[in-house]
N, C-alpha and C positions, 0 to 999 in steps of 0.2 A: 081616607077618612077612617077607615074601619081598622085605626090601630089604638089600642088603648096608650095610658099615660106612661107605661112602662117602657112602651115600644118607643116612643118620640124622646123619653132620657134615655136611653139606649143610643139612640140617633144623635143626641146632643154629647153626649161621651165620644161616640164615635168623629164627631165632625172635630170635636177640640183634640180629641189624639191626632188624628190629621193634618190638622192647621199647627199644631207641633212637629209634626215631620216635615214639612213645609218651611216651617221657620226654625227648626234646628231646637225648639225650646218652647216654651209658652213667657209672653212679657210680663217684666217685675216678677218672675218668680225664677228660682235658682235650678232647673229644669234642663234637662239635656232630653235628645230624644228619647233614649233610653227610659229616662225619669220619668216620661211622658207615658209612654206605652206602659209603665209598670202601675202609675197611678190609676192609665185608664182602667186597666184589667181590675185592680182593685174596685174602681168606681162602679162596673155594671154586675162584678160580682155583687157588689153590698146592693143595689138598686137592683136586682135581680132574685135576691134571695140563693141564688146557684149555689149547690154544695159545692165545695173546695174539690171533692174528686172531680167531677163533673166540669169542672175549668179545668182540672188537669188531664181530663180525654181528649180537652179540644184541640191542647198544644201536641204537633206533631212531632215525638220524642226521637224516631229515627233520624229526623233532620236536624235534633240539638246533638245528638250520641254523636252523629258524624260531623257536625261543625266542630266539635268540642275536641273529638280525634283529631281531627286533622290541625288542630291549634297546637294540642301538644306536639305533633311532627313539625310545625312549622317552627316551633320553641325549642327544638331538637336540635333545626338547621342552624337556627340565628345562635344558640349559644353555643355552637361547633365550631361559629364565623365562617362557615360557607358562603351565605351570600356578598360578603366584604371578600374575600378571597377570590371569588370567582370576578368580582365588578371592577378589582385590581388588576387580575391579571389580563382581563378584557383593554383595560387604559392603558396595559405596559405594550399592546401589542403595536407593531410599526405601520399604522394604517394613516390614512388620510381622515379629512373631517368627514367627510361619504362614510369612508368604511367603518369610519370609529361610531358612529349613529347604525348604522350597520347592524355592527355588534352587539350595541348595546338596547338593541332594538328587538333584535332575535333572541338575545338573552332574556330581558325582562319578560316578554312576551312567553316565553316557552318555560320559566320557572313559575310565572302566574298561572301557567294550565294546570299544574301538580299542587303547587303551595300559594297560600292568600296572594294575592295581585294589594293588599295592603301588608303585608310584613313585608314583601320583596321589596316595596316603597321604601319602608322604611328603614330598610336594613342598606339599600343603594343611594337613596337619597344624597346623603354626605359625602360617599365615598365619589360618586360621578362629579358633583360638586366640586370638590377638590380636586381631581384628576383633570377638571377642564380649566380649572383656574392655573394648575401647573403647566399644561400644555399652551396659556395661553388663548384658551377657545371662549368666544360667549356660550355661559353654560345652559342658557336658558334656553335653546333650541332642546339638549341633550336632556335638560329635566322632563319638559314639555312631552319630548318622546318618550321618556320612562314613563311618565304616567299613564299618557295614551298606549303604550305599547303592553303594560300591567293590565291595564281594563281590556283592551282587544285579546291581547294572549289568554287571557283568564275563561274569556267564555267559550274556549278550546272541548273543554270536559265538563261534568257532571261535579267536579269537585274544584275546578278553579275560583268559584268565588260563593260567597253565601247564596245568591239567587237562585244558582244553576243547582246547589246541593236542594235548596228547597224543591224546585221543579223535579227533580230528578227523585227524589224520596215519595212525594205527593202523588205524580204522575208516573211513578214505577217504569220510568224511561231504563231502557238497556244501555250501560254503558258503551260498550264497543259500537253499536248502531249512534249515538248522540253525536262520538267522537269521528266519525265517518263524515258524517254529514256536516259538522260545524268545522272539520279542519281547512275546509278553501275557502269560505269565507273571512275566517281569521287569520287564514296565511295572506289574502287577496289584502285583508284591512290591512296589515301589517308590512306589506309593501308598498300599500297606497301611503299609511303614516310615512314611511324614510322616503318616499320619492318627495313628497310635500317639505321633508324640514330639509332636504338635502339639495333638491332643485327646484322648487316653491318659492312662491314671492320673497319670502322672506329669509333665504338661504343667502341672500348675500351679504345682507346684514347681520346673519346669524354665524357668517365664518369670520368676522373681520375680528379681531385680536383686542383683547380687552388691553386699558391702558392701568394696568395696577401691577406690582409685583406677583412675579411668576414661578416664582420660588416658593412655592406653599406644598407643605409638606402634606402628601397624603396619607395621615393618620386618623383612625377613629377610636376615639378614647373612649367613647360610650359605646363600643361594640366589643366583646369577649373578642379574645386571639384564635387564629386558624387553631382549629385541633383536628387532626387527620382522621384522628378512630374514631370522636363523635360524628364527626359529618359520615363518614363511611356507615355507621350504623344508624345514622338517621335518611341516610339514602336508600340503604338496603331493605329498612322498612317500607319506606314511599315506594319504591321500584314492586316492591314484592305485594304492596296493596294493591297498584295497577295493573297487575298481574292477574291476582283473586278479581278483582274489577272486570278485568277484559275476559277473562277463559273462564269463569266458573261461574255460578249461580247465586252464591253465599252473599247473605244480606251484607249492603256495604258496610252499613253501620256497626253490627257486630264484627264484622274484619277489620274497620278502621278503630276499634274499642280496643281489641286485641292488640292491635300495633301500636297503640298507644300505651298498651299497658307495657309491652317487651320494652320500650323505650326508657319509661318511668324505672325499671328496674336497672338500674346505674349504681357506681361504686364511685364515680366523679361528678355528677352533677345531681344535687341537690332537687328534690321532689319540687322543694319551695320555690325554687329559682326557676323551674319550666313551668310551675302554675301560674309564675308569675309574667306570664309571657300570654296567659291566655284571655281573650278579651271576655271576660265576663258582662260587662253592659252590653255587647253583642247579643250574646244568648237572652238575658234579662230583654232586652228590646223584642227579639223573636218571640219569646214566652208571651210576652205582654200583649201583643199583636196578633199572635193565633185567639188569644184569649177575646181580645174584644172584637175581632171580627169575627168569631163563631157568634157572639151576641148579636152583632149587627144580623148575619146570617138568618138569624132565628126570628127577626122581626118579618120576615118576608119580602122587605122593603127592594132589598138586591136585584129581588128575583125578578118582582115584580118590574122594574126598570128596566133590567136586559131584554124581557118580555116585551114593553113598551116601544124599546130602542128594534126589536125586531119585526114589529106593525109598520116601524117607520124604515123598514129597509137596511139599517144598521146591523149585522150581526156581528158578535165579538170573534166569530171563528173564519171568519173572511181575512186572509193576510191583511189587507190592504189596511181591514180598520184596527186590526190587533197592532200593526205597525206603529201607526198614528197615536193609540190609545197608552200603547207599550213608553212609547220614546216620550209623549208630553208625560205621563203620570210620572214616570221613574226620573225626571227634574222639578216635580214638581214635589213629590213627595220622597224621592230618592227610592232605587230602586229594588230594596227587600218591601217596604210597604206596598208599591206599585204590584209588584209580583202577586204578595198576599190576594190583594184587592182581586185582581183579573182570573188567578189560576180557578175559583170553583165555576167559571162560567165558560170555560174551554169546551163544553159540549162534548159529544161522540170522536174527533178526531184529535182527542188530548195528545196523541205524540208529535204530530206535525206542529200543532200550535203551539206545543212545548217548545219545539226547538225553536220557531218564531221567537217567540217571548222571550228564552234565554239568553238570544243575540243581541234582540231588538234592547231588553231592556240594560243590556250590560255596555255594549257599543253606544247607546243615547249618555250613559256617564261622562265621555267625553265633549258633550255639547257646549257645556259652562264648566267652570272653575267650581261651583259646589256643586257640582251634579254626579261627584265621584268620593268616596270619602279617600282613595289613593288619590286625586289629585288636589285635597286640602293637606296629606301629610308632606307631600313632595312640596306645598305651597310654605308648608307651614316650617320644614326642616334646612329649605333654602333659605329662608329670614334668617334663621340663626349662622346661617356662614355668609351672612351680608348682601344676599342676591335676593333682590325685590321679583316674584313671580305673582302679578295682578291679573284679576278677570280678563282684561283687556289684551295681554300678552298671550294669556291660555286661550282666546277665542279665535285670535287671528290663525290657530293650529286647531282647534278644537272644532269649532263650527265645519269647517271646510271637510276634515276628516270625518267627523260622524255623519254629515250628511253626505259623502259620499262610501261609507261604509253600511249606514243604513241602506242607500241603493243597492250596494251589493246583494246585502241579505234579500232585499225584493227579487233582482233579477234571480237569487241561485234558490230561491222558493219555489217560483214559478217556473225553471228550467227541474229542478227536481221532479216536484208537484206534475 
C-alpha cells in the first residue's frame, strides 16, 4: 500500500503486456506479441517520464546483438539451401520408418543446437512432409518429431534459442560448462522422443500407409537451391564461432557480430536478402519486454513478492520450485517472457539455476501446440501441404514427452548437484 499512482500504472501496463503474451495479442486490436511489448515500453516511458537513454540502458544489448548475429548466420545457411539439402539426403537413405524417425530427430536436434530452432523448422517442415507423402508414410509423427526435436535440441547450447542466449548473456555462463551439463539431458530427451514416436502407443497408427497418391515430387519452390559455396561459407563461420565460444574468453556477442559481418561480405547474396530473413519482430519483442520489466522492477513489487514467498517457504532458487514455475510460465506467457520474469530472482546460485531454467523453459515448449513458436511453424506449414496438425494430435506426443524430459532434468540436476 506504500506505492504511488505511477507504480500502480506501471503494474497495469505490465499486467496488460503479459496478458498479451498469454493471448498472443490483445482483443479487438491488430497487435501480436511484439506489438504489445513495444506499446508497453512506450506506455511506461510516457507514464514515468523515463528518459529514452535510461530506457535504452534497460535493454541487454549483448543479448540483442548475439540474437541478431545468429539470425544472419541462419539466413546464410537458408539462402545456401543447406537445411533443405540435408533433409532431402536423410530422406533418401534406405531406412525403416523407425530409422528414418531417428535420423530426422537427430538432424533436427543437432542443427537446432547451433542454428535457430524456428529456422530449422521453417526450412525442414515442407521437405519432411513431402518426403513422407512420397514414401507413403503418415507425416504426422515425423512433423511432431521435428518440432519436438528442434525444441529439445536447441537447449543443448547457449545459442540454440533466444531464451538460452538471454540466460547465458545475463548470467555470464561459460559456453563449454553449460554444454557439458546440458548435453546429457538433451540427448536422453531426444532418445525418449524417438522411443515414443517409434514404439509408443501411437506408433502402429503412425506407421500405417496413407490412402493418397505417393508419387509426390519432393520440391521446395519457396526455398533457394543448394549452393555449396554459400553453405560452406556459413558452416565455416558457425563452426569458427563455436570454437571461439568453447576455447576463448572473447565476448560472444562481439565474436558473433564479426562472424555476421564476414557473411555479409558477399558477391552473390545481397545484404537485403540476408536481412529479409532476420526476425526483426522478435528483436522488438525483446527490447519492449526489457523496458517493461525494468519499469516493473523499479516499483519494488517483484522483490516484495519474492520476499513474501520466501517467508512461506517457497524459494525460487530451489530446483523443484523453479521447475514448476518455469514450465508453467513458459506455457502461459511463452518461454522468453517467462525467462525474463524469473532471471532477476535467481539469487546467489545463478549458474545452477540458469542451467535448470534454460532446460525447463525450452523442454516445456513441447507440452502444448501453442507452447512454442517452432510448433506453430510446423503446424502452419503442414497445413499448406494439406496436412492437419491440431492440438489434440500434438498433445498425444507433446504431453508425455514433456513430462518425461522434465523428469530427466529433475533427476539430472539432483544427480549432478
